[in-house]
N, C-alpha and C positions, 0 to 999 in steps of 0.2 A: 829782335821784338815778338812777342808773345801776344796773339790776341785769341778772345771768345768772343762769339759773334750769336747772340740771342735774336731770333726773329720770331714773335708771336703770333705774327697775322697766319689765319686756318689760307689763307691765298697767297699760292706758291708765286703768280703774277701781280701781287697785289704794288697797292704804290709804296707800302715801304721795304718791303721784299727788292722791290725793281731798287729803293733806293740806296738797302746793304750791298747789293750787287756790285754798284757800282764802286763802293767806297772800297769793299773786297780787289776790284780792280786796280786800285789805288793804293794798298796796303802792299798788294801785289808784284810792285814796281820796284822793291826791298825783295830780292830773291831768298833772303833768308828767312825770311818773318812764317814764324808758325803759328797756322790759324786754326782755329776749331768753330766750325757752324755747328749750329745749335739749333733747331725749328721744333719747338715745343708740343706742337701738333704732335711729332711723334715717339715722344718722349712718356715714360711714368714719371711725374712728376708729381706728388700728393701735396695736402695743403700742410703747412706749418700747424704743429698741435698748441704751442704755444707752452709747450711742456720746459722749456729750457735746458733740458738735461744737454745738449749739444756744448753749455757752458761750463761742461763738467767733463769734456772727453778730451781738453790739453790740447787739442788739434782741431783744424779745421773739420767738420763732420757733425750727422746726425745720427738716430738711434732708428728714424724711418728708412727701409730699406728699398729704396727706388733709385732712378738713374741717379738721381743728385748725388750718390755715392759715388762714383769716377767722373762726374762733374764739379763736385768744392774741387780735388788737387788741381784742375786746369784751370778754376779762378782763383786760385789762389798763388798761381805760376804767370799769372797775365800780368802784361805793363797793360792792358787795353782791355777795358769791357765795354761791347758794342750791345745796345738793348733797343731792339726797334720795333713796334709798335704801332697798329693803330688806335687814334681815339673812338671811343665805344661812349657816346652819354657824357661827354665833355672830359672823359678821363680816359688812363690807360685802360687797354682789356683784363678780361679776367685772367687772361690764359698769361699776361707779363706780371700781373699785381700777385700770383700765386709764386712764380718764380721766385721776383724780389724779396717775398715775404720768407722763404727759403735759405735768404743770404744772413739769416742767425745762425745759420752754423758754419760762419765763418768768423763768427765773434770769439769764440773757446775763452769767454774769460779776461778777456785781455784789451777789450773795448776796441774800436774800431783799427785796431794794428793791423788787421789782415788786407786790408782795406787801401790802407793810407798810401798815398804816395801813386796810385793807378790814375789813368785816364779812364774818364767814364764819358762813352759817347751815347748821347739818347736821339734817334730819328722819330720822330712822332709825322703823323700823317691824318690829314682832318679833313674830308669831302664838306668841304663847307669855305665860303671867302673869308668870315669872319676867323681873323688869325689869334681871339682870345677863347676858341674853343678849344685851343692847346693851354691856356693859360693854369687850371687847376695842378694839370702834369707836370708842367717845367717848375709850377710850384715845390711839388713832393720829390722832383728830382734837386731840386737846389738844396730843398733841407737834407737829403740823402748825401749829397757829394758833399756838404759844410759839416755835416757831423761828421762824414768819414773822411775827411783828407783828401778827397780826391779830385782831379781838377776836371770839371765838365764841362763838354762839347754839346750845343742843340744844334741840330738839321731838323727843319722845319717846314713841312709841305700840306698850304692847306688851299684850296679851290675847290671850288664849284663847275671847272671849265673839263674836266676829264683824268686822266689818267696822267701821273708821273711824265710817261715817255709823252707827251707833249710840250716840255717844258723843259726842254734842252738846258735851259740856265740851271737849273735846278739840278740837272744829272751831271751836268761839269761840277757844281757845286760840292755833291759827293765827289766823286770821283777825286778833287783835288783835296777834300778833306783829310784822305785813304793815301794821299802821297804827303802830304804831313805829317801823318801820325805813321808814318810806317816805319822810322827809326826809333820812336819815343819807346823810352824804359824807363823801368818803376823807378820814383826817386826815393834817393837815402831819406831815412825818418832822422832826423837830429832836434827838432824844438818840442820838447813836453810839453805836456798841456799843463797850465797854469792851475787848475781844481783841485784839491785834494783828493785825492782818492782816484782819480781819473790816470790808466794807465796809457791814454793815448799818446802816439810821436808823431809828428808829423813833418812834412818835407819844406818847411817856411813859414814865417808869422803867419802870413796871409794867410795861411792855411790853417792856422791853430785860430784867427782871427775866426775866419766862418765857421767852425769847428766849436768856440765860445758860442758864440750869436745862433746856432744850430740846436744845440745839446737843449733836450726838455726837460731831463732830471729834474730833482730837486736840487743838487749839488751846482748844476750849471746855470741854474735859475737866481739860486742865489751868490754867487760869483756877480750874476748880473749885478746883480741890486744892489750889493755891497759899494760896487764900483760904477754904481750910478750909471745903468743903462735901463729904462722902460723895458718890461716884457711883453713884446710886442704882438705875441700871438705869433700870427703868420712872421716868420722871419724876415725882414728886408733888407736891399743891400745896404741902407743907411746904416742900419743896426751893427753889421761886422764890420763896415767901414771905419763907424766911429771905437768900435773894439780893434781895429787893425791901428788906427790913428793912438790909441792909448798906450799899445804894449808895445809899442816900439819906441819909445820915449825912452 
């Protein structure tokens, strides 16, 4: 099992990093696990320019010469990708958003295929009691994982009672999640997309249904219209489950 663990907090002892460390302890119960930790504060990662030159390269990569040059191969080999970020102003912090935007370099003209079949783990921490503070971030990751055919797991800590070290049950949850993931491997892609022109391949009909519900392009919206699914803007669980029921017939 290979995992890339991305930590966006500038605080090495912050809540999100603390939970990541517990997750890593769980992953390391597999002695053969290969883990790559990335602290975004230490890396030279520039903003995506939206030039789409990556789609012409024929392999994962980018024309921008920065640390993403050596990170892309690590991401492309990973069975599990872990993204850990604090929530600032109801969303992920700027460091993490910049990193996620550079996922464009993994597409290489074949849609989401370089992400499909992997497991995406998201760790979100928020210093407030209101659990809805992470709502927008979770919706974004549902859309990303849905479109990309990734299995999504979310670990959330929100509290105004202090550091996560005072919540042993949450630390244990992170550790146990690592143990669950320690032997995960990327799933085989055997199910093609039903949208004409889409090159996506998926690991299951459920993964395909999530993709069909999340796709924002004209062709995917048209597929939903033809098949009787109202485009709801923010993709809902009801939408993808309805699509899953239709395509399994």
